[in-house]
N, C-alpha and C positions, 0 to 999 in steps of 0.2 A: 288510266292508272299505273304505272310499272312497278313490278314486282319488288327492286330496291324501294324504292319510291311507298309503298303498302308494308312495308318490312322497321324500315324508318322510323315511318304513324305510329306502327303498333311500339317502338324499344322506345319511344315517345312517350305515349298514352303510361305505361305500364309504367317508367319512371318518375311519372308525374302521381299515381297511384302512391309507388312505393312516397311517395313521401309525404302526401299527404297525409298516408296513412301513417306512416308507422312512428309519430308518435301517440298516437293514442291504443296504436299496437304494445308496443314501449310501458306501456302507462301498464297496460292490464297485466303483461309481463312480471313486473314489479310486486302491483298489490298479489298478484299469486304466488310470488315466492315469499311473499315475510307472512302471510300466510299460511303455508306451506313451514315457512320454519316455525311451529307453533312452540311454546317452551315444553308445554304441558303432556309434550310428546316424549324429551328428554326424562332423563332421573338430574336425579343429585349429582351421582354417577361422578354424568355426564357432563354438567357442569363443573364437576372441581375438577374432570379433565382435558376441558377444553379448554381450563383455561391456562393450563401448558404447552399448549398451543403456541405453538412462534405465530407474531405478528406482524405486521408492517403501522410502528408509529408515525410516521414522515405522513402528516398534516398539511401537512405545505406540494406540496408533492401526487398529491390531488387535484383529477382534473372533472370537467362534464361530465356529468357520466351519459355511454355513447352506446347507442344499440346493440354495436357491439358486445361489449360489457356488461348488459345488461344477459345478453344469448349464452356467453361463457358463466355470468354467474349462475341458468341455470339447470348448466352438466355438472359446477361440480357445485351447489347449489347441500346434495349430503354430506359434506366431507363441510363445510361451513362450519368453525368453532365458536358454537351460539354458546352465552355463558351467560344468559335472561331475555327479561322480556322488561320493555315497559309499556307505563298506559298511559295515559292525560284524559278518561272518560269526557267529561267536560264539550272537548272535538271527536272525539269519538277514533284517537290516534290507539295505533295497540300492534307495535313493533318489533322484534326478537334482539336483541343483545348481541352482537359481534365483535368476538376478542381485536382490536387492534381498525384504521383508517383504508384496509387494502382496495381498491377497487370492486373489490367480487359485495365484502360486504358492507362500504356505502351499497352495490346495488340492491341492497337486500332489505338493509335499517337500523341500527344506529349502532355508531361505532367506537370504542372504546377508546379516547381519544390519549390517555398515559396506558404507563406500564403498570402492571404491579395494583393498582387504584384497588377499593375493595369500597363497595355498597356501605351503604354509611357512615363511612368515616374520611374524615379529607372533603373536596372539590370532587365530585363522582363528576367526569364530564361524556358524556357523548355529543360525536356527529354524523350529520345526515342533509343527506341532500333534500333541496326544495328544489319542486319544477311547479309550475303555470299550471301544474293540477291539481291545485291543494290538498288537492285528498291521497296523497300517497307519500310516504314517506316522513319530512320534516315539515311538510307541506302543510297541516294542520297546529302547528306552529304559529302561524298569523293568526291566523282569531282561537287565541288563546289568551288567555285576559288572567288580571295579577290576583290570586287568590286559590283561582284554581288548583287542582289536587292532579299531584303526581303519582301513579305508582307503577313500582319496581321488584323485581322478584328474579330470585336469584337460585328456586324449589328451594331453598332454606327458611327461609322468611322474610316479607313483606313489609318492604318499604316506602312509610308513603313523602310525602314532600308534599309542598306548600310556594307556589309561584310569585318572587315578589320583584323581580327587577324583570323586563324587556323590554328591550332596546337598537337600532339599531349602533355597530360600532363599525372601527375601521380593522379590516384586512389583521394589519400589524397587532391588534390588541391584542391580544396573546393572553396578556396576563389575564385577562377573568376565566384562565386552566389551569389558575397555579392555587397551591391551596392555604390559608388564612386561618391565620393561628387560631382554634379556641370555635370557629366553623366548621357547622358539621349542610353539606350545602349538593344541588347538586345544580352542573351546567349545560344545558342545547346547544350546539351552536352547527347554522348553517348559513348558508348564500342567501343574498338581502337580496329583495329586486330594486335593489340603486345597485346596479353592476356586481364590482369587487369585494364591499362590500358584507357585512355579517350581522345573522339575527341571534339574536345572543340572550337566551330566557336563563333568568336563576331561579330557583326555589330553593328555602328550607328547610332542612329536614326534620316530623316532625319527629314520627316515629315507627318503631314496626314490631311486629306481626309472625311467629312463628310460621309458616306458611300451612304444616295441616291444622293449628289449631286457631288460623285467620277467624273473621267474619263469612260466613256463606257471601254475602257479597263482592268481601277482597278476591278469594279467590275466584271465584267467578269471571272478574276484569278480566283474566286471564284463560 
């Protein structure tokens, strides 16, 4: 075997190994970034400042997450406008809430879908990526059930919601993020396993607790 054929064989082997391991590597980086941006590392003042940051809310422009976007997010993680955390204890889901739905934001956690929305008011909407590896980002939502509890915090309060609906919707069903008169709800949106459709999980507001006075089991959730 001449040197050219040997070099070509080695290159093909390397490319093959990269293709095999790229998804597991990507998933490990995403999981690490999600844990790295833990809300407890921020202050309430940090959260307030991040709420005033510029952000992208063009959800229609969101694309499938690539390894390039994940690596880019890794280099900019310390600049992410983290504004809170979401936890669904029943399925082991805990993620930072990041302002906007830019690719970098959605590479690490849940992104807010509307500007100026506030926790505990109206229809608070979050988007997240789904992967076949269902234990990262919004993947665990597929294991969530009606009646499960969802907690969100902005370090000032903890907000409790209870899941009321879980359904597959068309990508054009943007009405799910609209406010509903006299209702306080949470809407979570992610890609569905059925291609171009979406999984929408909605939960009704139950109660809010001051963060520094909440029962220990709640503050420990985050």
